[in-house]
N, C-alpha and C positions, 0 to 999 in steps of 0.2 A: 505494501499500499506504501501510494506516493502522501504520503501523510507527516506533515509537520506541526508536533505543537505548538500552537502559538505562545510566547509568552504572557500574555493575559493568562494559560493558564495551571502557572507554573503554582505549585502549595509551596514555594519558597519566596513568595512573592509579599512584602509588608508594605505600607505607606506609608507619606507623611506627607508635609503641605510645603508647600516653596512659599518664598516672598515674593518673587520677581512678580512686576508687574505685566497684566497687560498691555503692553504697548510697544512698538516700531523705534528701537532705539537710533537704527539705523540698517540700511540697504546693504545687502552683502557683495560683492562684484566678484563674481565668476571670474578666475584668472583668465586670461584669451591665452591659452597654449591648444597646439595641434595634441590632437588623440591620436594613441597609436592607430593606425590603417593595417588590418588583418591581412596577409598574402593570400591569393586565389588561389586555389590550385581546383581544377575543374574535377567533379564528379559525377558519374551521371544516374540518377532514378529512373528504370524502366517496370513499370505494372500497370497492368488493366490498360495496357493500349496510352500512356499517358507516360509520358518523358519528361521527367522535373531535372535541373542543373543543380547542385549542390556544393559551391562552391568553396565550403566552408568545412566540408568533411574530412581535412585531415586533420582537424580538431581533436576526431575520437582517439587519435594516435596512445596518446598518454593512457588511455585506457586501457588499449586493444596493444600496448607495447612495441608500438608501430618506430616506422623507421625516423617520425618528425616528433617523438615525443621530447625530446630537448625545445625544438622550437616552440611546442605548446607552452611549456612550461616556463620561456620565455614572454609569449604573447600573455602569460597570464601575469606574470611578474612588471611589464610594461603600463598593462593596463589595470595594474595594482598601484604602480607610480604615477601616473596621467590621475587617478582617483585622489591620489594623498595629497598633489599639489593641488588639484583643483577645489577640494577639502583645507585647505593650508589655514583660510582664513577661520575655521569654526573651531579651530582647536582649545579656546579657550570654552568654548560655549560646549565642547565636548567635553571636556574637564569639569566644566560645570556641575554638567547635566549629570555627569555619573558621579561625583562625588555627594549629588542631592540626591539621587537614586539609592547611592549606598549608606547614606544615612539613615534612610529611614528603614532600612533593614537591625534587628536585633539579632547582633554580630552573636552571642551569645545565647544560643537558646536550646532550647529540646522540645521533644515533641511528648504528646499525651500519650505515656504507655499501652501497649495492647496486653492484655494475658491469652494466655496460649498453654499450652501442658505445664504448666507447673510454674512458669515465668514470667515475668513482667518483659516488655520487650522494646523498645525507645531509640529514637538517635536523637545527639544531641551537638551541638556545633557551637563553638570556643571562639573569641575573635580573635578577628584576623585573618580566621582560618578558612580555605574554599571549600573543604568541603566536610563528612561527616565522619562522627563517630558510630559506631552500632553495639549496642549495649542491651545487656539485661540483667534482672535480679532475678533471686528464686524467691519464690512463695508470697515475697509483700516487698514495699517499694524501702523499706529499709531496711533490708538486704545489703551486704555489698553489692557493689558494682565489678561486672566482669564486662569487656569489656571487647565483643566478639570481632569487629575487622575496626581498624583508624585505619580509615583511609586516606589521612592524612599523608600520611606516611606512609604509606602506600601506594602516593602520588608523587613523592618528590623525585621532582628532575622531569618529572613527565609532560608537553603540554596540554596534554587530554586523558582525562583515566573516569571511566566509567565501569560502577559495579550495580548488577541487577541479581534479581532475581534470587533473594539471598534465601534459605532453608534450612529449617534444624531437623534431623533426623528423631523420630518419633520418640528414641531414649534420651535425646537434649545432648548429646555425645561427639556429632559429625552437625558441620556448618558447609554446603554446597553452595557458592554463588559461580558467576558470573564474572568476566574481567574484558573489557574491549580498549587498548591502548592506543585506535586508526582512529576512531569514528567511524569505521565502516559497517555497525553491528553484528561485527564475526564477534564470538564471545569465546572466551577459553574457559573453560568451567574447573575449577580448584576445589577441593574438598583442607580443610582444616580439622585438626584433634582439637578441639574443646579443652579437653581435658589435657593434654601435654602442651597444645597452643602449638602444632605444627602445622605446616603445611604438608598434604603430603605430596608425594613425584606425579601421581597416577592422575596428574590435567589431561581435561579433554580438547582440542583445538577445534575450531571452526562451528560450531553451536548457538542454537538462536539464545543466549545465557540463562533460559530458565530448566534446571534438572527438577525430580521427581521422585522422593523416595517411595520405595516398597516399608511393607510394616515389619520388615526381617531388617534394618538397619544397617546393611551393609548391601541393596541391589539399588541403584537408580537409575532411573529412565530418562533419555533427553531427547531433544530435537539435530540433527546432524542437517546444516545445508551444504550445498551446492557448491566450491569452492567459486564455481567462474557466475553463475547465474547467481546466488544468493539464494537461490530456492529453497523451500522449508521442504528438504527431500525423502528423509529415514526417522524412525522412531528407533533408537539405541537403548540397550538393556547395556548396562555396567555393574559388575561384583566387583569390590571392595579387592583388591589383594592377589585379584585371578591377575595370569600370565597371559592368556588366551585373549585375542579379541576379543571386542563390544560384540553380541548380538546382533544382526537387524529385526524386528518385532514389527516394523513394518514398512513397508517403501510405497511412498503416493506416488503411479503411475500418469494421473493427471493433472498436468502444469499448471492449469487454472486453480490449484486448490492449497493454501496454507496449511499446515499443521503442527499442533501441538500436543502437550501432553500436561495434563493436569490430574489435581486430588481431589478426591469430595473431601466436602467439608465435614464429612462424618469420618473419614476415613477407610472405610469401607473400600472404599473401590477406585480405580488409576484409569483414567478416562484417555485415547487420544484421539482429541479433534480433526478432523477433515473439511474444507469449508472456503468455499469458492462465494464469487459474488450470489450464484442464484442457486445452489444445493449444497448439502452437507451432509455427514456421516458422524457417526461416534460408533467407537469403536474400547469392548471394557477387558478389563480381571477384575478378579478378590484383587486387592493390595497384601492380601495373607500369603497370594500365588503367585512369587512375581515369576514365576518360569513358565506357568499357562499360555497358550495361546491364547493373543486377543481376540474376541468374534465379536462380529458387527451386531449390534443396536440395533438399528435398522439399516438396510444398505441405502444409499443413498436413490433417493425418486429428482426425476429433471426438475427443477423450481421448484423445489423444498427445501427450505431452511429447518431444523430443528439442533437443540441443545440442552442439554438433562441435567438434573440436578436429584442427589440421592436422599431420599427419607428412609429411618430403618427398614421399614417393610413396604416401598414402591420407589418409584422413579416419576418422577413429574418431568415433564417435553414439554419444554416453548416450541411451537413451529407455526410455521407461513402454512401450510395444510392446507385448503381451502379458508384461509385466513389472512386475507392482506395487512393486518396490523396486526397477526400474532392470536394465537389463542393456547391455553393450557392443561395440555391433558395428563394422565398419569397411566399404568404401567403396573402388573408385578414385575419384584427383582426379578421373573427365573420367566418372561413370558414379556421381552421388549419390541418385539415387530408390531407394524401399523395395525395388525388388529387387534390386540391386544389393550391399543391405547381407547381412555375414555376418559371425556372431553370433563373440566371442570371448571376451566372459567374461558364463557363461551368470545370469539372477538366480536370485537363492537366498534367501528366505524371514528367516530373520534376520541380512540382514545389508544394507542400505541402502548403494547407490553415492550417493554425494554428488556427487562431484564428478569430473574428471579430466584431471592437467593433462601433456603432452605434452612430450617434450625430443628432441633426438635418439637417444640413445642409449637409452633409459628411459622407464616413464611411472608416473606417481606417480595410484594410485588413492584417494582419501581416502572412509572406509566408516566404516558406524557402524552400532556391533553394541552388542543390550543398553545402548544410551544412550550409550555412548561410539567417539570418536574413534577409529579405527584411518589408518595410511597405510602403503598397501599397496606396495612397488617392485617395480616387472614389468621385467625386461628385458627379456623378450620376452613374447607372453599364451601360450606353451608351456611355457618354464619359467623358474629364473629367479626366482622372487616371494620376494619378504619381506618384515615386518613391520619396522616400528619400534617396538621396546616400551618403554608405557609404565606403571607399578604404582601409583599413588594410587587408589582407591577413588573417585574424583570430580575429574577433569580436565578438560579439553581442548585440542587442540593444531591446529594447521591450517599451511598452507602460507603462508611467507612473502613477500616477494617475493624474484620469482625470472624474469626478466625474460631470461636468457641461453638460449636455444635447447641450446644446445652445451656445456653446463657437464655438469660429473662430479657433481658436489655439487649437492645442493637446502638452502637456508632454509627451517626452521621454528620454530613458536613454541609452547611449552609454556607453560602456567599452570592453576594449581587455586585453590581459596579458601583457600587457605595459599600454595604456590608464584607469585614474585612472575612477573611475564610475564620468559618466556627465551626466547631468540633461539638458537637451534642453528644450525651447517651441518653436516650431515651426506654423506659423501663413500659416495656409489652400489658404488663397487667395492670399497672395503676393508671397508666397512658402521661409520665409526668416524664418532662424532660429536661436533664443536668448541662449548663453551657462549660464542659471543663476546659475551655478553653478559644480564645479568638486573636488570632494574628493581633501580638501589641503594635501597634502602629505609634512609634515616634514622632515626634518634631508638630504636634500638638493636631493632629489629622483631628476634624468632627463631620461628621456624616449628615451633622446639618448643613454644611458648606457646598453642597454638591445636588443636584438634581437629577433624577434618574426619570424617565420617560419610555413609554412602547409605544407608536404608532404606527402606521399599517401603509404603505405604497401601493399604488395602483400599477400593476405586470401590463406587459405591452398587450397583453389578452384576459387582464382584469382582473387576474388574481390577488390578493393582498396578500401584501411579502411586512411582514414582522419586521421593525429593527428599534433595536435598543441601543438608547441613548444616555449620556450622564455628559453635564456640564457644571462649572461653579457656575452657582446662585448668583443671581444679577445678568444674567447674559441676557443683552437684546437682541430680539429676532428679526433683525432688519440685512440681514444677510453681510453682515462686515466680517462675519466669525470665520476664522480655519477652521476647517473638520474634516477628521479620518475616519475615514468609511475602512472598517473591515469584516473579510470573510471567508468562510473555506468552500463551500457546496460541491463536495461526493463525497464518494464513498458510505454517504447515509448516515457520515460524521454530524454530530449536531454542535450547532455554534451557540453555548450558554453565556446567559451576562456574566460572569466572573469578576471578584473583585483585583485589578491591577495596580499594584503600588509605582510604575513606572509612567502611566498614564495620567499621571498626579501632574507630572512634571510639564506636558500638554497642556493639562487642563488649567493651570496657574495663570499657563499664558495664555490665554484666551478658546483655544479650542473646546470644539465639538469635538468627541468620540462615539464613534458608534459601532454598532452589529448591524449585519443586516443578513438576516436569518432565509436565505433564499434554495431554491429548490437544488436540490444534489445533496443535501443532507437531511437527515428523519426530523426534523426540528415541527411539525407541524404533522406527522407517520409517516408511516411507510408509501404512501401515496408519493410525498414531497420528495423523496430519494429517486422512485421512480421515473418520477417527471423532470429529470435534472439528470438524468446518464445516456450513455450509446447515442440513437437520433433522434433524441430531446435534450440532450446536452448544452447546447446554445438558449436556453431555458434558465439556467446557473447564469449568462452573462449579460442578458435580456432584462436576470430579476434585478440585478447590481447596478446595472445602468438606470432602471426604472429605479429604486432607491436610490441612486443620486440625483439624478432630475427632483424624486419629490422632495428632496431635501431641500434642494434650492428654492422651488417651487413654496415649501411651508418658513422660506427666508431663515433661516438655518445658516445656508453660509449661501456661496453664489460660485459660478463656474470658475472664480480667480482666483478662491482661497479652499479649493475641495483641491482632495486629496485621498488615495486609495492605496492598501495595504494587503497583501496577503502571500503565502506561501508553500511552498509544495505544488501539490494542485490547486489552491488557491495562489500560487503563482502564475500557472495556467488562464485562471480568472483575470489575472493583471494584465498578464501578456494581450489577453482578447478583447478585454475594454479597453486596451491603449489605440488598438487597432478600430476598434467597433467606432468606441465614440473620445475617439481624442482630446477631443477641443472640451469635455465637458471636465477634464481635470487638468489642473497647474500640475499634480508631480501623484509621482507613484512609485510605491517602490513594492520590487518583484521580488521577491527571499527567494533561494534554490528553485527556481521557478522552472515546470514542465511544462516547456514548451517548444518542443520539435515532437510532438506528440507523433507524426505519421511515421516519421525513420524509427521511431525509438521502436514503437508498438508494430514495427516490421523486422525490429534488431531479436530475434529470439535470446542471446547471447547475452543481452543486458539486464543487468537484475530486475527483477517483477514481469517485465514484458507478459510472460505468457501470465501471472498469474492474474494479469488487468483485463485479460481479453473480453469477460461480461461486465468492466465498467466501462470501456472505452469502445468497442468494439475492435476487430480481428481485422486489419486493412487491408488483406488476402482477400478478403469480397469486398468484391466492389461498393455494395454499399454504404462500409462502413470506412473505405478509404475517401472515396467521396466527400462525404461528411464530414470525416477530421481534416482534411484538404480545406476544405472552406472556411474551419477555424480555427486551426492551429497555427497560433502566433508567427515562426518561426517561416512556412508556407507564404504566409498575408504578409510580408513587408514588403510596405510598396510607398514610390518616390511623393509622402504627403508630409502634412506636419503631425507629430508625435508631441504626449508631455515631456515635463523632465521626468528621467529615470537614472531611478537608482537598480539594480539590480545585482542581489547578493550571490555567492553559489561556495561552496566546499570542495576543495580538491580530491577528497575523499569522500563524498559526497553517493554513498550506497542507493540512496531513493533515486537521484532524479541526479545523474551523472555532472560533470561539471561543463561538461562539450555544450550540453543544451542554453541555457542561459549565452554562452562565450561565443556558440556560433550567431544565438539570435542578435547578440549586441554589435558583432561584426558586419552582419546583414544590415542591420539596422544604422550603422554607421557611413555603411555606404550608399543607402536611399533616403534617409529621411531628407527634408527640405529644409527645415527649422532650426532654428537655431540654440535650442535648447540644451537641456544641461543631458548629459547621457552617459553613468558611469558604472562600469561595472569591479564589484572587491571581489577579489576572488580569498576565501581563510587556506594559507596553504599546510594549514594541519587540522583541519576543522571535518568535519563532514557535514551530515542532512541535521545536525540539533544546532551545531554553533557550540559554542564554550560549552566545557564539562564543571568548571565550577559554580560556586554560590555567586559571586562577585563579575567573573569573565565576562558573564554573558552581560552583563550591563556596559560596559565599554561597545558593544555591538549595538546595544538600542540608542544609547547616545549619541553614535555616528549615524543611524537610523536616522533618529532627532533631531540631530542638528542638522539632517538635510531638508524635511520639513522645515525647521525653523528656518532653514534660510533662506529661502523661498519667497517665507513670510516679513523676511526684513527680521528677522525677531532677534535678537545678535546676545543677549543676555537673560 
């Protein structure tokens, strides 16, 4: 999935308040220097009787390890040098932005402990440190602290370091975790003996980073990726201390499917999940019998998705079988195929069943209605249903860490555009909720200083598109305020209204920040997604354009002050709207953008390509080729004016390869007829998600914001 989780969604974000006045202190004069001109080397694509030149195809060579690899690196470095020169005058502003955003973060902090299998687990961060310590205490919170992983020490001297998939064995003695030091999402699984502190030598390379322990405390399962395409290809079984090679317990033959392995909350079963955009399959074994062969829960059916959770005496199945917005079924533990499924929650046209989380005494259904999350607590499927109430116009709520199957309470997280991340414990029996922690705000932040709204823009076909907005109180809706509009709009990924510390730096300088809940996500149900993919993908682009036009009509801003931002598949959105409505935007930031759709989807050696045919279509079929070519930004660069553009990428990006934005920028430079700014910034050390530390990512955010503020003439 070409998914980048925006800075908006990071749980590390805290907030504060800047004292910068909303006024233009001076205009920024962009330097008049020559941009790098990429060499052309003709390459011809011929398909479906269509002959298309690709003069910048040579830029793929660093990825392919071809003869022009060194030339590619030099070109990207030249572009970086140009970008630095163009942004030289914003250095003071960048530093100011970085320092004020960093000052909002409580550097010495600790997460709310989570109880599991006799231990309280938590993370803590120390002042001035980039990473976290993963810790636990046995039995109660007054016990001695045990540091499981000190990531600050582990990351010393490394420009990028990411830990994922931390899993403790059932007997609490062994720790399994994944490490990525390149930012290519290829993880090495490592095992630590928590009794001796030793990191065992039997590491496993090329994995997804997540392992699952069997109940024997010596066997674990993991996902092995293809080293070239990075596709999740095999589920492997590893036995500690064995000199034999790891055993392949499942191999996915369909290159459209992602696979992964997990364990049910009650510890009874190990599940293999294989899922494409349109169909899925689950296989399972008893977690007490790790050497058994996995059996299919229900063989995959075309256009049917399902996932399962286990109770003591039955399985629950969430499925879209004859249910666009999903319904919930149940079946016996020993009779799992379709003919044994019995409906317990019917399909509803106005409610999307997003997930099911089962506990011994109750079940939590995460639902989405009118674009907003609802948490539905069911004591049983025949009676005892109630909801946790939320009352802001735009917000999001989600279940937090809830590993204890036998609990009487659940942990959930609540946030909005003005409410910091808040961790609650909710007692299901007496319906009481307790705030365990709200992200501490440094700098005197007050929710009363800001206003949040939810409005609806009419799309080109009349569909109402929700927009969530936040701005500082006292804003005059006279069309003069700068406004940053963000969206994603792919893969059914819903973009909810969440708290964002960094955006405060824009709000305090007079910006409005807006989220467009466009089609392609599942914000308003499964149909919302269906209407924004494959041969309806352009709805995502036109929805976003309609939102921009509506915000202008409502006097929130004007096209001289309207800006757009999106990343990855949201970067495709940025490329499309820059082509389709270039006059609407004063500036666009396209982060790691998927902008060379046709060429990428034709090349099955590129990571993720085959997984995504059901999202974009396979261009080897003419109808999809023609449609993709009609909107792909790289294909549609022509001699005309474009908005000011900042394009970012990472040399080691595994999701959207660096050459897509690099080719796009080169083609734009050769054809655009305006004098607007066009910058390409390649991070030569990171990949798709950017920097890994708590503070380093703020430098990237400060750079992006400085670009926007310079266009507005706001230099402090």
